[in-house]
N, C-alpha and C positions, 0 to 999 in steps of 0.2 A: 337728270336721269342717270342711273348707274350704268357704267360701261359693262358690256358683256365680254368676259374673258374669252380669248380664242380657244377653240376646242383642239386639244393636242393629246398625245399619249400621256402627258402628265396628269390629265383629268382622271384617267384610269388608275395611274399610280397613286393618286391621292385618295382613292376610295378606301374608307376605314373598314376593311373586311375583317379585322380582328375584333371589332366591337359592333357586330351586326344588330344587337338588341333582340335577337330571336334565335331559335334553334329549329332543327328538323323535327317534325312531329312524331316520328316513330319512337320517341323517347321523351323523358322529362328531366328537368334540371333543378337542383336546389343549390343556393350559394349562401355561405355564412361569412360574417366578418370575423376578425381575430378574436373577438370576445365570445364568439359562438352564437351570435344572434342572426336570425334569418334576414338577409338583406335583399334577396331576389329569388324568383322562381319562374319557371315557365308557366304560361297561362293554362296549359293542359295538365299540369302536375296533379292538382287535387283529384280530378276524375280518373286519370290514368293510374295513379298510385293509390288512390283511396285514402288520401291524407287530408287532414284539416290544417290549413296553413294560414299564417297571419304575419304581418310585418313585425320584425324584431322578436319573433318567437324563438326561445332558446332551443339550441340543438337537442338538449336532453328532453325537451317537451315534444319533439317530433316523434311520432310513432313509427320508428324505424326498426326493422328486425335486428336481433342481437348480432348476427354476423356482419351486418352493415356497420353497427356501432364499433365492432372489433376492428374492421377495416379502417374506419375513421381514426381510431386510436393509434393504429399502426402507422397511418399516414402522417398524423400530427407528430408522432415521435421522430419522424424522419425529416422534419422541416429544417432547411438551412437557407439563410438569406431570403426568407419569405416564400420558399418553394419546396415542394416535395414531389417525388415521382409518383406515378399512378399505381394504385392498388386495385386489382380487379377480382370480382367474384360473381358467382351465379346466385340469384336470389328470387324468391317468389313474393309478390305483393298483389293484393286485390285479385287473387286468382290468376295472375299472369306471371310468365317467366321473363326475367330481365337479366341482362349483363349489367352489373353495377360497377362503375369506375369512379374511384375517389382520388382526387389530387389537390394540391395546394399551389396556387399561382398568384403572385403579387399579394401575398398574405390573405388571399380569399380561399376558403375551403369550398370546393365545388364537388357535388355528388351528382353523377349522371346515371340515369336508369334507361337502358336501351332495350326495347322489346326484342325477344328472341323466340322464333318459332321452331328452330331446328332442335331436335332432341339432343340430350347430352351425349348419348352413345355415338351419334353421327358426328358430333363435334370432336369427340375423342378419336374417331377414325380419321378425320381430317388432320389432326395433330400428328398421327403416325405417318400419314403421307408426307407431311411437311418435313418430318425428321429424315425420312428416306431421301427426299428431294435435296435437302441441305447436304447430305453425304455425297450425292451425285455432283452437286455444284462444286464442291471442294476438289473434285478430280479433273475439272476442266483446265485446259492448258492455254486457252486464248480468251480474250475479252469477248470476241464475237460469239464463240461457242458458249461461253458462260451466260451471256444475255439471251441467246436463243433458248437454252435449256430453262432459264429462269421464266421466260414467258410461257413456256409449255407447262411447267410445274405450277406456277401461280394460277393459270387457267384451270388446271386439273383440280386444285384444292378449293378454288373459290367458285367455279362454275360460270365465270364471265364469258360472254360471246367472243370478245376480243381482248387480248392482252398485248400491249406494245412496249418495247423498251426504247426509250429515248436516250440519246447521248448528246450532251450539250457542247457547243462550240465556244471558243473564247468570247464571241459576241452575244452569247446566251441564246442564239437560235439552236434548234435541236433536230437531229436526224432520227428517224425511226430505223434503228439498226437491227431489230429483231421483232418478230411478230408471230403470235399463235392466234388463229381466228376460226370462226365458224366458216364452213366451206362456201356458203352463199354470200358472204360479205366481201365487199371490194377490198383488195389488199392495199395497205398503206405503207408497206415496207419500202424503204428508200426515200420516202418523202421528207421534206424539211418543213418545220414550222417556225415562224418568226419569233424573235425574243419578246415581241409585244403580246404574244399569247399568254405569257406569264409575267405580269407586271412585277415591279420590284418588291412591293409589299407581300405579294403572293409567294414570291421566291423566298422571302424571309420566313414565311409560315411553313413552307415546304421543308426548310432546314430545321426549325425548332420543333415542329410537329410533323413527323415523317410519314404519317398515314392519315388519309382523309377519305371518308365514304359519303356518297350521296345515294341513298337507297332508292329514292324516287325523285327524278328530276322535276316532275310536275307537282311537287309538294307545296302545301300552303304553310308558311312558317308559323311556328308557335311563338308569340312574342314573350319577352321577359317582362315581369311586373315586379314592383318592389319600391325601394327608395328612389325617389326622383331627384333628390338633391346631390347624390353622389355621382362620381365619374362613371361612365358606362362600364359594365362588366367586361373585362378582357377575356375573350374565349379562345385565345391562341392555342391553348393546350386541350381544348374541349373536343370530344369525339362527336358531339351533336351539333357543333357550330353550324349555323346557317351560312350559306355561301352567297357570293355576289350574284345579283340578278343578271349582271353582264355575262358571268360564266354560265349561268343557267341557260341564257339565250344562246350562247355558243354551243353548248351541248345539244340543245333542241335543234339547232340548225344542222347538226351532224346526225340527227335521228337517234340520239342516245337517250335512254330512259333511266339508266343507273350508271354510276361512275365510281371508281376507286383509284386513288393514286398512292403510290408507295415511293418515297424518295430514296435515292442512292446518294448519300453524302460522303464525299471523300475529302479528308483533310479540311473539314469545315466548309467545303464548297459543294453546291448542288451540281454533282457530276452527271447524274442521269435520273431517270424517272421510269417506273413501271406504271403505265396508264392502262386501266381496265375499263372496258365499255360493255354495257348490256343493253339489248334492244327492248327490254321490259324491266319494270322495277325489280330490284334484287336486294334483299337484306342478307348480308354476310355476317355470321356471328363474330363477336369481338375477338374471341380466342383464335378463330381462323384468320382474321385480319392480322392479329399479332404474329401468327406463324409466318404470314407473308412479309411482315415488317422485319422479323428476324432473318428471313431469307435475304431481304434487301441489305441488311447490315452485313451478312456474310459476303454478299456480292461486293459491297463497298470494301470490305477487308481484303478480299481476293484481288480486286482491281488495284487497290493501293499496293499490294505486294507485287503484282505483275508490273505495274508502272515503276515501282522502286527498282525491280530487277533490271528493267530496260534502262532506267537512268544510270544505275550502277555500271552496266555494261558500256554505256556511252561515255560515262565519266572515266572509266578505266582506259577505253580506247583513246579518248582525248588526252589523258595523262601520258600515254605511251607516245602519241604524236608530239606532244609538247617536249618530252624528253629528247626525242630524236632531233626536233627542230632546234632546241637549245644547243645541243652538241654541235650541230652543223653551223649555227650562227657564230658560235664561239671559236670554231676552228677553221672556218672557211674565210677566204680573203674577201669574197663578195657576198654579203648577207642576202641580197636579192637573188642571186643565182643559187645560193644554198636553199632558200625557200622554194624556188622553182623545182629543185631536185626532189623535194618532198611534196610536190603538188598533188599527186593522187591521194596520199594519206590525208593531207589537209582538206581536200575536197570532200572526202568521206567524213572527216571529223566535223566539218562545218555544214555538211549536207548542201553543197553547192555543185554546180555543173561546169563552172569555169573559174579560173583564178588569174588575177593580174598582180604582178609584183613590180614596183617601181622604186628606184632609189638613185640619187645623184643624176636625175634626169634620164636614166635608162629605164626602159619599159619592156617587160617580158610577159608573155601570155601563155597560159595552159588551157586548152579547150578550144571549142569551135567559136572563136571570137576574133573579129578583125582588129588588127593592132591600132588602126586609126581610130576606130570607135572606142577601143579601150583607153586610148590617150585622152579622148574627149570625156570619158567617164571619170577618169582620174582628175582631169582639170575642173570638173564640176564639184569636187569635194572642197569643204571649207579650208581656208588657209590656216586657221588657228581655232583653238577653243574646244574642238571635238576630236578625241582620239578614236572614238567608235561611232560610225555613222551607219544608220539602218534605213533602208527603203524597201517597202513591200509591194508597191504598186507603181504603175507608170506615172500616176498623178503626183508621186513624191519626188520625181526628178525635175530639174529645171525645164521650163516650158520649151526652150529652144532645142533641147536635146531629145525630147520625147519622140518626134517623128523618126529619128535615126536609131531608136533602141531595138527595133525589130522584135526578135523573140525574147529579149531580156526585159525583166520587170523588177526583180528583187536584187538588192545589194546589201552587203555587210562589209564595211571597210574598216580596217584597223591601221591606225597611224603608229607604226612600231618604232619610228625614229624621226621625230619632228625636225631635228637639226639637219638631216639630209633628205627631207621630203620622202621618207620611206613609208610606203603604203602597201598593205596586203589587202586585196579586194576580192571577195567572193561574190559570185553572181548566180542568180536563179532565173530560170526561164519563166515566161508567162504560162500560167496554168489555165487554159481555156476549159471550163467545165460547165455542165448544165445542172442547175439546181431544180429538183422536182419538188416544188412547193405543194403543200396540201391546200390548194386554193390560192388566189392572189393574196399576198401578205398584207396589203393595205386595208385598213379599216375605213368604214364610211361614217360620216356624220349624220345622225338621225335624231329625231326627238324621241326620247324613251322615258321610262318611269322616273329617271333622275334628271330630266330636262335634256337640252341638246348635248349630245355626247358622241364619242366614238363608239360604234357598235361592232360586234364581232361579225366575221364573214358569214354570208349566207350560203356560199358554195364552197365545197371542199374537194371539187374535182381537181385532178392534177393540173398544175399550171407550171410550165417550164420557163426558166430564165437562164439565158447563156451569159456567163460572167467572163469578161475579158479584162486584160490589162492588169492582172494581179498575179503575183507569185505566191507560193506557200509562205505564210507569215513565219517569222522567226520565233520559235517557242522559247520559253524561259531556259530550258536546258541548253539549247543551242547558243543563246546569248551568254549564258554563264560560261560555256566552253570557250567562246570567243573572248570574253573578258579575261579568263585565266590565261589563254594563249597570249593575249596582248600584254598582260603583266610580265610573263616570262620573256617575251620579245623585248620589252622595255629594258628589263634587267640585262639581257644579252647586249643590247645596243649601248647601254651605259658602260658595261665591261669592255666592249669593243672600242669605245671612245677613249677609255682610260689606256687601253693597250696602244691605240694610235698615238695618243699624246706621249706615251713613253717611247714609242718607236721614233716619233719625230724628234724628241730630245736626243735620243741615241744617234739618229741620223746626223743631226747638226754637229754633235760632238765628233762623230767619225769623219764628217766632211772637213771639219776644222783641222783634224789631225792628218787626214789623207791628202788634202790639198797643200798642206804646209810642206810636205816632202818634195813634190814636183816644183813648187814655187822656189824652194830653197835651191834645188838643182839648177833651175833656170837662172836664178840670181848669181850662183857661183859660176855658171858657164859664161854669163855676161861679163863678170869681173875678170875671168881668165882671158876672155877675148880682148878686153880693154888693155890688158898687159901683154898682148901679143902671143897668146896661147895658140895651140893647134886648132884651126878653124873647123876642120872636118869632124874632129872628135867632139868638140863642143856643140857643133850644129846637130849631130846625132843625138846628143844628150838632151838638147833643148826640144828636138822633135819628139823623142820618146816621152819626155815629161809632159809636153803639151798634149800629146795623144791621150795619156793617162788622165789628165785633168778633163779633157773633153769627154772621155768615156764616163767618168764619174758624174759630171754635170748633166750629160744626156740622160743617164739612167734616172737621176733625181727628177729631171723635168718630165720624163715619161711617167714616172710613178705619180707625180703631181697631177698630170693630165688624167691618168686612170682614176685616181681617188676623187678628183673633182668632177667626174662624170663627163669629161669633155671628149673622151675617146682619143685615139691616136691619129685620127685624120688620114685614113688610108686613101691612097690614090692608085687605083687598080688599072692594069693594062694587060693586054695579051703579050706574054713574054715567054721566051724559051728559057727554062730554068737551068739547063745544062751549062751554057757558057757563063751564066751568073755564078753558079757554084764553083766552076773551075777557076774563075778569077779570084774568088774569095779564098779558096783553099790554097792557091798559089801565094797570096799575100800572107796567109798564116804560116806556110812553110818558110817563106823568106824571113819573117819576123822571128821564127823559132826553128832554127836550122836543125836542132836535134830531135824535132818532133816528126814522127812517122804518121802520115795520113794515107789511108787506103781508100780511094774514091771509086765507088762502083756506080757509074752513071750510064743511062741509056744514050743513044746517039742524039736524041732530042726529046723534049717533053714540054709542051706548051700549056700554060694555065693563065687564068686571069687573076693576077695578084699584084700587090704592092711590092715591087722588087726590092727596094731598100729595106722595107720592114721584114721581108722574108729572109734577107741576108743577115739582118740583126738577130733573127731567131737562130739561124745556123751558127752564127758567130758565138752567140751565148751558149749554145749546146756544146760546141767544140771547145770553148773556153772552160766550160764546166767539166768536160771529159779530161782536158789537159791538167786541170788543177786537182781533180779527185781520183783520176785513174792511176793504174800502176805505172811507174816510171819505165820507159823503154818499150812499152807495149804500144802497138799501133792503134790509132783511132780510125774506125770505119765509118764512112759517110755513104749511105746507100739511097738512091733515088729510083723510084719505079712508079708505074701506073697500076692500080689495083681496083677493080670494080668501078671504073670510071672516075676514080679519085687519085689524087697525088699522095704517094706514101714516101715520106722522108724519114730515115732512121739514122741516128748517131749512136755508135756502139763503142764501148771501151772496156778493157779488162779491169775489174775492180770488185771488191767485196759488195754484197748486196746492201742496199740502204736499209738500216734498221727499221722494223715495223713501226716503232713509236715516232719516227720522223716522217712517215708517209703522209700523215694528215696535214702537215705544215710544209710539204715539199715545195709548193708553189707560193708560199707566203713570203712577203718581203721581210728583210731584216731578221732572218732566222738565226737563232743562236748557233746552229751548226755551221753557218756560212760566215757570219760576221766574226772577224778576227781569226779565221781559220789559218793555221800555220802554212798550209799549202797555197793560200790565196789571201795574203795579209791586206791587200788593197781592196778586196771585194766587199760589197755592201749587201750581198744576199738578194739582189734585185733581178738577176739574170733570168731565172726560171719564171719569176713573177711576170716580168715584161713579155717573155716569150709566150707564156700561156695567153696573155691578153691579146697579143698580135694574132695568134692562131685562132682564138675564139672570135675575134672581130672579122676574120676571114670566113667564119662559119665552119671552122674545123675543130679538131681535138688534138690535144697532146697527152700522151700517156707514158708512164714508166712501167717497165717490167724487168725481171731478172732472168736471164738465160745463162746459167752458170757456164763459164766464169765471167760472163759479160753483163754489164749494165746497159740497158737499151732505153733510149727515149725515142718514141715514134710519133711523128706528126702526120695527121691525115687532113688534107685540104680538098675542097671541091674544085674541080678544074674550071668550072664556069663561075 
């Protein structure tokens, strides 16, 4: 016994609706082969057209009016690759008025005669209305306004009871975004219809033949007769093509007696649809339908222009953001912190509500997101193989992380530096929304004319579904912007690594040179001591050289910890900063007897800090002032409380720092510092390390110039 295939949506998709073998009976059809012999005709053609027809009858022997023969000649002259566009004309046959449409498809000449009851002068009036409507459409500024006007104008020129504008989603479901209807009809505006309402093969026909009319849903099809041994006649471009019985049942379930659909095709994709319904049979003249089709083409062109302008604006905005981010990455010591400084612009460019940046094990968050959850999100990203990771729903996340996601559902992660585990992660919130379906979207299995099959819905009452656990999906423009940003960040990371390698080589060279001097002094002092030299003098020299070596090595170790993402290991405690600073400044005065230091300190100021690291900051700033300030001028060290925070300032008289050096002021191994004649042993690490210590305390360090003084100000939280 033959197995019965399961009934699925594929059964609907397999229905050969382009070769139905019949037409709607309000017209007649003749089809000729390439040699001009009659190969098929509708069974109603002899009576409706008053013609004597026989198989293989030559075209020249068919009693067609002269104007039809002229249209046929015109059509045949335009054949390319076995096809020619339609030529239409009004014609009288057997005492009846017809719209005659001639076209060539798959090397078959097809002549259709569609009954027309509307007088020619009324048709001309409809054409004038359509022309005025098109002019109004061109003046609309938004897609919603455009579609609403289109439904009103199409209804006005065609007379349908209801005209709806569908706009399709990426999943091919469609929302009714505009509607013009008879007052007593139930509104369908805002309802969604599932993708299964338009199977794939029907969607194909909507694209290649953009207008279809069913003048009477209750019609009895007129079968095609003719050659039985040839492949069925393809009616994809036919205006009289009979439609699927499943679709007829669908319309009858809606109470619709006549229907017309006009496709809105944008860039080769079925973007939308004008769906027209009438509660009684309605025959719309061909020329009026063509006017509606032209309106749909104008709508498609306007939509494409509007969307292109929107894309261009977003592309321009994304390019500006990429430029600023690139500059920051190339000139900032910490790429992750540079990205966080541009977080608002990045959020707008990527259309996200929160941003996470991580590199070297450090993690920074912008937005309403818990840092611990952010760390778990980053840990869920793949270790290798994917530099761009996309998630649009809770179900896309690892199962163990889903319960902790809370309001977050969408993720777009860019691995901008694989060598340092550098990630830029954008997050989108869950979009809880209610879909107003036009009836339950699921179809039911029933026995019908074609056997057991999925049948269309019998109820179109509004059915609401609440959708949870999904974020707005990332559209192609957003993913393109993210890919371009990722490419720029990759290039910046490579450039940064090249710079780091150069700096590392330079650092090793300088260390080799700078350590050689103190070691030579220690060796010389030891040799002198062996020969009975002055012990006190040699001891001082050994002490000074050892201190210099220790300073150099400490700075290099600190920079290595910073670059390795290890941090400086702060150990905070409640300390009075005043005695700490007094002891440090006394040491500096002892070491440099000619140096004048003016300390302006309060009686006491307690804060929770790492005392040794804070003294390192002050020491570096004072050393910086001593080496770069004017000789003989005092250095001012000021400590105060301001707005509940600690304010520490180091001032010295000196020219302003040139503007071109400000972007690299806190960078290690600056050309302006390394090899400076005022500080030949310096590595340019002092300000870099001072900034890191201050930031790890949750504070800020800033430079300003108050003529004639250079000022470095450190702000720290007291707690």
